[in-house]
C-alpha positions as CSV (number, residue, x, y, z in Angstrom):
1,M,-28.8,-11.0,-1.5
2,K,-28.5,-13.7,0.8
3,L,-25.7,-16.0,0.5
4,S,-26.1,-19.7,1.1
5,R,-23.7,-22.2,3.3
6,E,-22.5,-23.9,0.1
7,E,-21.5,-20.5,-1.8
8,V,-19.8,-19.3,1.7
9,L,-17.9,-22.6,1.5
10,H,-17.0,-22.1,-1.9
11,I,-15.8,-18.8,-1.2
12,A,-14.0,-20.2,1.7
13,Q,-12.5,-23.1,-0.7
14,L,-11.3,-20.5,-3.2
15,A,-9.4,-18.4,-0.1
16,R,-8.1,-21.4,1.2
17,L,-9.7,-20.7,4.6
18,G,-10.5,-23.5,7.2
19,L,-13.8,-22.1,8.4
20,T,-15.5,-24.1,11.5
21,E,-19.5,-24.4,11.4
22,T,-19.8,-21.1,13.7
23,E,-17.6,-19.1,11.2
24,V,-19.4,-20.2,8.1
25,D,-22.7,-18.9,10.0
26,R,-21.3,-15.7,11.1
27,L,-19.1,-14.9,7.3
28,S,-22.8,-16.2,5.6
29,E,-24.5,-13.1,7.5
30,Q,-21.9,-10.7,7.2
31,L,-21.1,-11.3,3.5
32,S,-24.9,-11.1,2.5
33,D,-24.9,-7.4,4.1
34,I,-22.0,-6.6,2.2
35,L,-23.6,-7.5,-0.9
36,E,-27.1,-5.9,0.1
37,N,-25.1,-2.7,0.7
38,F,-23.7,-3.1,-2.9
39,E,-27.1,-3.9,-4.3
40,V,-28.2,-0.3,-2.6
41,L,-24.9,1.4,-4.0
42,Q,-26.2,0.0,-7.5
43,Q,-29.6,2.2,-7.3
44,V,-27.6,5.4,-7.3
45,D,-27.6,7.3,-10.5
46,T,-24.3,7.9,-12.0
47,S,-25.3,9.0,-15.4
48,D,-23.9,12.4,-14.5
49,V,-20.9,11.6,-13.5
50,P,-17.7,11.1,-15.3
51,P,-15.5,8.4,-15.3
52,T,-12.5,9.0,-13.5
53,A,-9.4,7.1,-12.0
54,Q,-8.8,9.8,-8.9
55,S,-11.9,11.2,-6.8
56,I,-9.2,14.4,-5.9
57,P,-6.6,15.8,-8.5
58,L,-3.1,14.8,-7.7
59,Q,-0.5,16.9,-7.0
60,N,3.3,16.5,-7.2
61,V,4.8,16.9,-4.0
62,T,8.2,16.1,-4.4
63,K,10.9,18.9,-4.5
64,G,12.6,19.8,-7.6
65,D,16.4,19.5,-7.9
66,E,18.3,22.4,-7.6
67,A,22.2,22.7,-7.9
68,A,23.7,24.2,-4.8
69,A,27.3,24.5,-3.7
70,S,29.0,21.7,-1.5
71,L,30.8,22.1,1.5
72,P,34.5,22.3,1.2
73,Q,36.2,19.0,1.4
74,S,38.4,20.0,4.5
75,Q,35.3,20.4,6.7
76,I,33.6,17.1,5.1
77,L,36.9,15.3,6.3
78,A,37.2,17.0,9.7
79,N,35.4,14.4,11.8
80,A,36.8,11.3,9.6
81,P,38.2,8.7,12.2
82,R,41.0,8.0,9.5
83,R,41.9,10.0,6.5
84,D,44.5,9.2,3.6
85,G,45.2,12.5,2.1
86,E,41.6,13.6,0.6
87,F,40.2,10.3,1.2
88,F,38.4,8.6,3.8
89,R,40.3,5.4,4.9
90,V,38.4,2.4,5.6
91,K,39.0,-1.4,6.7
92,A,39.2,-3.6,4.1
93,V,36.0,-5.6,3.6
94,L,37.4,-8.3,1.4
95,E,40.9,-9.6,1.5
């Protein structure tokens, strides 16, 4: 399918593109080639292919949640620059 110059300009207007004359000529040829490739694909018999949303099966790759023992509080607070009993002490952000 060969696209005309006017069709390319219309597509460019819909996409809000400002094209030069050389770009219009180049895109006319490139878009026509793409449409010709789709015409070839439309001739392929796909009547035996079931419709699907995915071409390969999906599998979950996330790790499930498992309860595990936590570190002791003394070990967690060991490298704290400032402590206040069992808590981290931080500078006030808002006065």
